[in-house]
C-alpha positions as CSV (number, residue, x, y, z in Angstrom):
1,M,75.0,25.4,69.5
2,R,73.4,24.0,73.0
3,K,73.5,27.5,74.3
4,K,70.7,28.8,71.7
5,P,68.0,26.7,73.2
6,L,68.9,27.6,76.5
7,V,68.4,31.2,75.9
8,I,65.1,30.4,73.9
9,A,63.6,28.8,76.8
10,A,65.0,31.3,79.1
11,V,62.9,34.1,76.9
12,L,59.8,31.8,76.9
13,L,60.2,31.2,80.6
14,L,60.3,35.3,81.1
15,A,57.4,36.0,78.5
16,G,55.1,33.1,80.7
17,A,56.1,35.1,83.9
18,A,55.5,38.4,82.5
19,A,51.9,37.1,81.2
20,V,51.1,35.7,84.3
21,A,51.8,38.8,86.2
22,W,49.8,40.7,83.7
23,W,46.7,38.4,84.1
24,H,46.9,39.1,87.8
25,T,47.5,42.7,88.0
26,G,46.1,43.9,84.6
27,R,43.2,41.5,83.2
28,N,40.3,43.5,85.2
29,T,42.0,47.0,84.6
30,G,43.3,47.3,81.2
31,G,45.8,49.3,82.8
32,P,48.1,50.0,85.6
33,A,48.1,48.2,88.7
34,D,47.2,51.0,90.9
35,A,44.0,51.6,88.8
36,L,41.1,49.9,87.9
37,M,39.5,49.9,84.2
38,L,35.9,49.0,83.7
39,R,34.2,48.9,80.5
40,G,30.4,49.6,80.1
41,N,27.7,51.8,78.4
42,V,26.5,55.3,79.0
43,D,22.9,55.4,80.6
44,I,20.2,58.2,81.3
45,R,17.0,58.4,82.8
46,Q,14.0,58.5,80.1
47,V,10.6,59.6,80.9
48,N,7.1,59.4,79.1
49,L,5.4,62.5,79.7
50,A,1.6,62.7,79.8
51,F,-1.4,65.2,80.4
52,N,-2.9,64.5,83.9
53,A,-6.4,65.3,82.0
54,S,-8.5,64.0,79.4
55,E,-9.3,66.3,76.9
56,R,-8.4,67.3,73.0
57,I,-4.8,68.4,72.6
58,A,-5.1,72.0,71.2
59,S,-1.4,72.7,70.6
60,M,2.1,71.3,70.7
61,A,5.3,73.4,70.9
62,A,8.3,70.6,71.1
63,E,9.6,68.7,68.2
64,E,12.0,65.5,68.1
65,G,15.5,66.4,69.0
66,Q,14.5,69.6,70.4
67,K,16.4,70.5,73.9
68,I,13.9,71.6,76.5
69,H,14.3,73.3,80.2
70,K,12.8,72.6,83.4
71,G,9.2,74.5,83.1
72,D,9.0,74.7,79.5
73,V,5.3,74.3,78.0
74,L,5.3,71.4,75.8
75,A,1.7,71.1,74.9
76,V,-1.6,72.4,75.7
77,L,-4.9,71.0,76.0
78,D,-8.4,72.8,75.2
79,S,-9.3,74.4,78.0
80,Q,-12.6,76.4,77.1
81,R,-15.1,74.2,79.5
82,L,-12.5,74.1,82.6
83,T,-12.1,78.1,82.2
84,H,-15.8,78.8,82.6
85,S,-15.9,76.0,85.5
86,V,-13.4,78.3,87.3
87,D,-15.2,81.3,86.6
88,Q,-18.5,80.1,87.8
89,L,-16.9,78.6,91.3
90,A,-14.9,81.8,91.6
91,A,-18.0,83.8,91.5
92,R,-19.8,81.1,94.0
93,A,-16.7,81.5,96.4
94,E,-17.0,85.3,96.2
95,A,-20.5,85.4,96.9
96,Q,-20.0,83.0,100.0
97,S,-17.1,84.9,101.3
98,Q,-19.3,88.2,101.5
99,V,-22.3,86.1,103.2
100,V,-19.3,85.3,106.0
101,A,-18.1,88.6,106.2
102,R,-21.7,90.1,106.6
103,M,-22.3,87.6,109.4
104,E,-18.9,88.5,111.2
105,A,-19.8,92.3,111.1
106,G,-22.9,91.6,112.8
107,S,-25.8,93.9,112.5
108,R,-25.5,97.6,111.2
109,P,-26.3,100.6,113.4
110,E,-29.2,101.4,111.0
111,E,-30.7,98.0,111.6
112,I,-30.3,98.2,115.2
113,A,-32.1,101.7,115.0
114,R,-34.9,100.6,113.0
115,A,-35.5,97.5,115.4
116,R,-35.5,100.0,118.3
117,A,-38.0,102.1,116.4
118,E,-40.4,99.3,115.9
119,V,-40.2,98.6,119.7
120,Q,-41.4,102.0,120.6
121,A,-44.0,101.9,118.5
122,A,-45.4,98.8,119.6
123,Q,-45.1,99.9,122.9
124,A,-47.2,102.7,122.2
125,D,-49.9,100.4,120.7
126,A,-49.6,98.1,123.9
127,E,-50.3,101.0,126.0
128,N,-52.9,102.7,124.1
129,A,-54.9,99.1,124.0
130,E,-54.6,98.7,127.8
131,R,-55.8,102.0,128.4
132,N,-58.7,101.2,126.3
133,A,-59.5,97.9,127.7
134,K,-59.4,99.8,131.2
135,R,-62.0,102.0,130.2
136,L,-64.4,99.7,128.5
137,A,-64.2,97.7,131.8
138,K,-65.2,100.7,133.9
139,L,-68.3,101.5,131.5
140,I,-69.7,97.8,131.7
141,D,-70.6,98.4,135.4
142,Q,-72.5,101.3,134.2
143,H,-74.0,99.3,131.5
144,L,-72.6,101.9,128.8
145,A,-70.5,98.9,127.5
146,S,-71.3,95.7,126.3
147,R,-69.5,92.5,127.1
148,E,-68.6,91.8,123.8
149,Q,-66.5,95.4,123.6
150,T,-65.1,94.8,126.6
151,D,-63.7,91.3,125.8
152,N,-62.6,92.7,122.3
153,A,-60.6,95.4,124.1
154,R,-59.0,93.1,126.4
155,A,-57.9,90.7,123.4
156,G,-56.6,93.8,121.6
157,A,-54.7,94.7,124.5
158,D,-53.0,91.3,125.0
159,A,-52.1,90.8,121.7
160,A,-50.6,94.5,121.4
161,A,-48.6,93.4,124.5
162,A,-47.4,90.2,122.6
163,R,-46.2,92.1,119.7
164,L,-44.5,94.4,121.9
165,K,-42.6,91.4,123.5
166,A,-41.8,90.1,119.7
167,V,-40.1,93.2,118.7
168,Q,-38.2,93.5,121.9
169,E,-36.8,90.0,121.5
170,S,-36.2,91.0,117.5
171,L,-34.2,94.1,119.0
172,A,-32.2,91.7,121.3
173,L,-31.4,89.5,118.5
174,T,-30.3,92.2,116.0
175,V,-28.0,93.6,118.7
176,A,-26.4,90.4,119.4
177,G,-25.7,89.7,115.8
178,P,-25.8,86.0,114.0
179,R,-25.3,82.7,116.1
180,R,-21.6,81.5,116.3
181,E,-22.9,78.2,114.8
182,D,-24.4,80.0,111.8
183,I,-21.3,81.7,111.4
184,A,-19.2,78.5,111.6
185,A,-21.5,76.8,109.1
186,A,-21.1,79.9,106.8
187,R,-17.3,79.4,107.1
188,A,-17.6,75.7,106.4
189,T,-19.7,76.3,103.3
190,L,-16.9,79.1,102.1
191,K,-14.1,76.5,102.6
192,A,-16.0,73.9,100.7
193,D,-16.3,76.6,97.9
194,Q,-12.8,77.5,97.9
195,A,-11.7,73.8,97.8
196,Q,-13.9,73.3,94.6
197,L,-12.3,76.4,93.3
198,A,-9.0,75.2,93.9
199,L,-9.4,71.5,92.3
200,A,-11.0,73.5,89.0
201,R,-7.8,75.7,88.9
202,R,-5.6,72.6,89.2
203,Q,-7.5,71.0,86.5
204,L,-7.2,74.0,84.4
205,A,-3.4,74.0,84.9
206,D,-3.2,70.4,84.2
207,T,-4.1,71.5,80.4
208,E,-0.6,72.5,80.2
209,L,2.2,69.8,79.9
210,V,5.3,71.2,81.6
211,A,8.9,69.8,81.1
212,P,9.8,68.5,84.7
213,A,13.6,68.7,84.0
214,D,16.3,69.5,81.2
215,G,16.6,67.0,79.0
216,V,15.8,66.4,75.0
217,I,12.5,65.2,73.1
218,E,13.2,61.9,71.9
219,N,9.8,61.1,70.5
220,R,6.7,63.0,69.9
221,L,4.0,60.3,70.2
222,L,0.6,62.3,69.7
223,Q,-0.5,65.2,67.4
224,P,-2.8,68.4,67.8
225,G,-6.4,67.1,67.7
226,D,-5.6,63.4,69.2
227,M,-7.4,62.9,72.3
228,A,-5.2,62.7,75.4
229,S,-5.4,61.1,78.6
230,P,-3.2,60.3,81.8
231,Q,-2.7,56.8,80.3
232,T,-1.2,57.9,77.0
233,P,2.0,59.4,76.5
234,V,2.6,62.6,74.6
235,Y,6.5,62.7,74.5
236,T,9.1,60.8,75.1
237,V,12.3,62.9,77.0
238,A,15.8,61.9,77.8
239,L,16.8,63.8,80.7
240,N,20.4,65.4,80.9
241,D,20.8,64.9,84.5
242,P,22.0,62.2,85.7
243,V,24.3,60.7,83.2
244,W,26.0,57.2,84.4
245,V,28.2,54.8,83.1
246,R,26.6,51.2,83.7
247,A,29.8,49.0,84.2
248,Y,30.3,45.5,85.7
249,V,33.3,44.2,88.1
250,E,34.1,40.7,88.7
251,E,34.1,39.3,92.6
252,P,37.8,39.7,92.9
253,D,38.1,43.4,92.4
254,L,34.9,44.3,94.2
255,G,36.6,44.8,97.5
256,K,38.8,47.7,95.9
257,L,35.8,49.8,95.3
258,Q,33.7,52.1,97.6
259,P,30.7,54.6,96.8
260,G,32.1,58.0,96.2
261,M,35.5,57.0,94.7
262,Q,36.8,59.6,91.9
263,A,37.1,58.1,88.4
264,T,37.3,59.4,84.8
265,V,35.5,58.2,81.9
266,Q,36.4,58.1,78.4
267,T,34.9,57.4,75.0
268,D,35.7,56.3,71.6
269,S,34.0,59.3,70.2
270,Y,36.0,61.8,72.0
271,P,39.1,59.8,72.9
272,E,41.1,63.1,74.0
273,K,38.4,64.0,76.7
274,H,38.2,62.7,80.1
275,Y,35.2,63.5,81.7
276,P,35.1,63.6,85.7
277,A,33.1,60.8,87.6
278,W,32.5,59.0,90.9
279,I,31.2,55.8,91.9
280,G,27.4,56.6,93.0
281,F,26.1,52.8,93.3
282,I,27.7,49.5,94.0
283,S,25.0,46.5,93.2
284,P,24.4,44.3,96.4
285,T,23.7,41.5,94.3
286,A,25.7,39.7,91.8
287,E,24.5,38.5,88.3
288,F,25.6,36.7,85.3
289,T,28.1,38.5,82.9
290,P,25.7,40.8,80.5
291,K,25.7,39.7,76.8
292,S,26.7,43.2,76.0
293,V,30.0,42.6,77.5
294,E,30.3,38.6,77.6
295,T,33.0,36.9,76.0
296,R,33.3,33.3,75.6
297,E,35.8,32.6,78.6
298,V,33.5,34.8,81.3
299,R,29.9,34.2,79.9
300,T,29.2,32.1,83.2
301,D,31.1,34.2,85.4
302,L,29.0,36.4,88.3
303,V,29.7,39.9,88.3
304,Y,28.5,43.3,90.3
305,Q,26.9,46.3,88.5
306,V,28.5,49.5,89.4
307,R,26.9,52.7,88.4
308,V,29.5,55.8,87.7
309,F,28.2,58.9,87.7
310,V,29.9,61.3,85.0
311,C,29.4,65.0,84.3
312,N,28.4,65.7,81.0
313,P,28.3,69.7,80.6
314,E,28.3,69.7,76.7
315,G,25.9,66.7,76.1
316,Q,28.3,64.5,74.4
317,L,27.6,61.4,76.3
318,R,24.8,59.8,74.6
319,L,22.6,56.7,75.7
320,G,24.4,53.3,74.8
321,M,27.9,55.0,74.0
322,P,30.6,52.6,74.9
323,A,33.0,54.1,77.4
324,G,35.9,53.1,79.6
325,V,35.8,54.0,83.4
326,T,39.4,54.3,85.0
327,I,39.3,54.2,89.0
328,P,42.3,55.1,90.8
329,L,42.8,52.7,93.7
330,G,44.2,53.6,97.0
331,Q,42.1,56.7,97.3
332,S,42.2,58.4,100.7
333,P,38.7,58.1,102.9
334,A,38.4,61.8,102.9
335,T,37.6,62.0,99.2
336,L,34.8,59.3,99.5
337,G,31.3,60.6,99.3
338,T,31.8,64.1,97.8
339,P,28.4,65.3,96.3
340,A,28.1,65.2,92.9
341,Q,28.0,69.1,92.3
342,T,31.6,69.0,93.8
343,H,32.7,66.6,91.3
344,C,31.3,68.2,88.5
345,Q,32.6,71.5,89.7
346,E,36.1,70.4,89.7
């Protein structure tokens, strides 16, 4: 009869030892001692999409729950005013470009030929006026011409010579072509016109709201006819990539983890599926255990946030979904830091 209490005491002692061993090896893992088991929730990035312009919405192409792809046009603003502005600025830039081309090409052969003909005509007039002035100067000594006539003839000869000089200078300018400073000014004006045109085209392009990445429409906040602005979101979009599990690790287990370590993720919704994952971020600062995972025993414990990126090719993981992360310990350093794409391809 005395042996029975001894047997019971031995069994209790063994059970206590086993409990202590489990507490030290599996309290944070929920699994074997060569792996660390973390619990957390699926997290994704959400973006609010708004127009980079202020105008009335003309049409919207997406609804809540709709899958979208990068580059899809989700909504369009009324663009008539901006279209007319683009046409006007395009015409102005084209006209200025022709001015620059004309100045760079210089004078046409026909213009130079006309200037030379004007020089020849002015030279003939000047020579004739000079001969007439000399004849009258001889006649004045014979009292056959008055002083007034000779003065008028000399003035006419001087005026003709001046006109000849003017048309000769005009010929030289025509042959030389436009000044470099004038060409530079014309080019600067063209550059300014082209910049205004590019800005108008950018504003016209901003009348389309384009998906920045693949995702799912969560909320449609405005409707056609509403006035849009950069401060007013039109859609809320949940992005497909990246997807991660936000988990927390206690300080004693912090040294077991490194960025780049491979892991697997499981959920209650798809218990048979093991999603490839990897540690992408370990918080450098501690925080109190979040209310979403705290228990009475650990509500005052300090933990570190771990972001475990996970492959989600079929879109089964959703925002807030509880998930378990299994991280094998003792991984080779050669496997750390592998790019995310490689993990998902595996």
